[in-house]
C-alpha positions in Angstrom: 37.8 -55.5 -76.1 39.4 -54.8 -72.9 43.0 -54.0 -71.6 44.7 -53.6 -68.4 42.8 -56.4 -66.5 39.4 -55.0 -67.5 39.9 -51.2 -66.5 39.7 -49.3 -69.8 37.4 -50.8 -72.6 37.6 -50.3 -76.5 35.6 -50.8 -79.6 36.2 -50.9 -83.3 33.6 -50.1 -85.8 35.6 -50.7 -88.9 37.8 -54.0 -88.1 38.0 -54.9 -91.5 39.4 -51.6 -92.7 43.5 -51.3 -93.7 43.8 -49.2 -90.4 41.2 -49.8 -88.1 39.9 -47.1 -85.7 39.7 -48.1 -81.9 37.4 -45.8 -79.7 37.7 -45.9 -75.8 34.6 -46.5 -74.4 32.9 -45.7 -70.8 33.1 -48.1 -68.3 30.4 -47.6 -65.5 31.9 -46.8 -62.3 35.3 -47.6 -63.3 35.3 -51.1 -62.1 37.0 -53.8 -64.1 34.8 -55.3 -66.7 34.1 -59.1 -66.8 32.8 -59.8 -69.7 30.7 -57.7 -72.9 28.0 -59.4 -75.0 26.1 -58.1 -78.0 22.6 -57.9 -79.8 21.9 -60.5 -82.1 20.7 -57.9 -84.8 21.3 -54.4 -83.1 24.9 -53.0 -83.2 24.2 -50.2 -81.3 23.1 -52.6 -78.6 25.8 -54.0 -75.9 26.0 -55.6 -72.5 28.3 -55.5 -70.1 28.8 -57.1 -66.7 31.2 -55.2 -64.2 31.9 -56.3 -60.6 28.1 -56.4 -59.1 26.7 -54.9 -62.0 25.1 -55.4 -65.6 24.8 -52.9 -67.7 23.0 -52.2 -71.0 24.2 -49.5 -73.9 21.8 -48.5 -76.7 24.7 -46.3 -78.0 27.7 -48.9 -78.7 28.9 -47.9 -75.4 28.9 -44.3 -75.0 26.3 -44.3 -72.3 25.4 -47.4 -69.7 22.3 -48.1 -67.9 21.7 -50.7 -65.0 19.7 -53.6 -65.6 20.5 -55.7 -62.7 17.1 -54.7 -61.3 16.2 -55.5 -57.3 15.9 -59.0 -57.3 19.7 -60.5 -58.1 21.7 -61.4 -55.0 24.7 -58.6 -54.5 27.0 -60.8 -55.6 29.8 -60.8 -58.5 28.5 -61.0 -62.0 31.2 -63.0 -64.2 29.7 -63.6 -67.6 26.8 -62.5 -69.5 25.3 -64.3 -72.8 22.8 -63.1 -75.5 20.3 -66.1 -76.5 19.8 -65.7 -80.5 16.6 -65.3 -81.9 15.0 -64.9 -78.2 13.1 -61.4 -77.2 16.3 -59.8 -75.7 16.9 -63.1 -73.7 20.0 -62.8 -71.5 22.0 -65.6 -69.0 24.0 -63.9 -66.5 26.5 -66.1 -64.6 27.1 -65.1 -61.0 29.3 -66.1 -58.2 26.6 -68.1 -57.2 24.8 -69.8 -60.6 22.8 -68.8 -63.5 20.2 -66.3 -64.1 18.0 -65.4 -67.0 15.7 -62.4 -67.9 14.0 -61.4 -71.2 12.2 -58.2 -72.5 9.1 -59.6 -71.4 10.2 -60.0 -67.7 10.3 -57.7 -64.9 12.9 -59.2 -62.7 15.7 -61.8 -63.2 14.8 -65.8 -62.2 17.5 -68.4 -60.9 18.1 -70.6 -64.0 18.9 -73.8 -62.0 18.1 -77.2 -63.9 20.3 -79.0 -61.7 23.2 -76.6 -61.6 24.3 -76.2 -58.0 24.6 -72.4 -56.7 28.5 -72.4 -57.6 30.5 -69.6 -59.5 29.9 -69.5 -63.4 32.7 -68.2 -65.6 31.5 -68.7 -69.1 28.5 -69.9 -70.9 28.0 -71.0 -74.6 24.9 -71.9 -76.4 24.5 -74.7 -79.0 22.2 -73.7 -81.5 22.4 -77.1 -83.4 20.5 -79.1 -81.3 16.6 -78.7 -80.7 16.1 -77.3 -78.7 18.9 -75.1 -77.9 21.6 -76.0 -75.1 23.4 -73.8 -72.5 26.7 -75.0 -71.3 27.7 -73.6 -68.5 31.8 -73.5 -67.3 31.9 -73.4 -63.6 34.6 -73.3 -61.0 35.4 -76.4 -59.0 32.0 -78.4 -60.4 33.2 -78.8 -64.3 31.1 -78.3 -67.2 27.1 -78.5 -66.9 24.6 -78.6 -69.9 20.8 -78.4 -70.3 18.2 -77.1 -72.5 18.3 -73.4 -72.9 15.0 -71.3 -72.1 12.6 -71.9 -75.0 11.8 -69.4 -77.6 8.3 -68.2 -77.7 7.0 -67.5 -81.2 3.5 -68.7 -81.6 2.1 -69.0 -85.2 -1.6 -68.4 -84.4 -4.2 -68.8 -87.1 -7.6 -67.3 -86.7 -10.6 -68.8 -87.8 -14.3 -68.8 -87.2 -13.9 -64.8 -86.4 -17.2 -63.0 -86.0 -18.4 -59.1 -84.3 -21.8 -58.1 -83.7 -22.6 -54.9 -82.4 -26.1 -54.3 -80.3 -26.5 -50.8 -78.9 -23.6 -50.1 -76.8 -22.3 -53.6 -76.8 -19.6 -55.4 -78.8 -19.7 -59.1 -79.0 -16.5 -60.6 -80.1 -16.3 -64.5 -81.2 -12.7 -65.6 -82.1 -11.0 -68.9 -82.1 -7.4 -68.9 -82.3 -5.2 -71.9 -83.0 -1.8 -72.0 -82.4 0.4 -73.9 -85.0 3.8 -73.7 -83.1 5.3 -76.4 -80.9 4.4 -74.5 -77.9 
């Protein structure tokens, strides 16, 4: 929860207790925060957009690390969204469109799919569709909807596997069949 126009941030670890305890968390560089997002399975991991920065905390907001990288434009980061079931797939709504990055990628990529380069203030993922659908609320261009980035989890089966060793050479013969939809 943020208060005072995003200048102060709080978290609660016992929200269902009769008397919840609120803790003020560190706000990187003291700039007004734009949005928060939490990791799907790890309650210690939190993401935050602050003005022109994107940050990740692995300790519930005590310390923050910039995850902006070098390739994002120097514009306001307005919103952040975690793609459930992905390998830390993150969408960032900026002053000029949506960018995407997951844990396997070194840099953010522009996620276009027909979206004009407009300020993106809000994003949601519809998980009840196949594939998942990303819904984006922009400023001045309405609402936009497209397929989310696919979650790649191959289901591999290995057949006809053989290994032979001759002196110092190893010969591997492996056939892998991908049983997933990718």
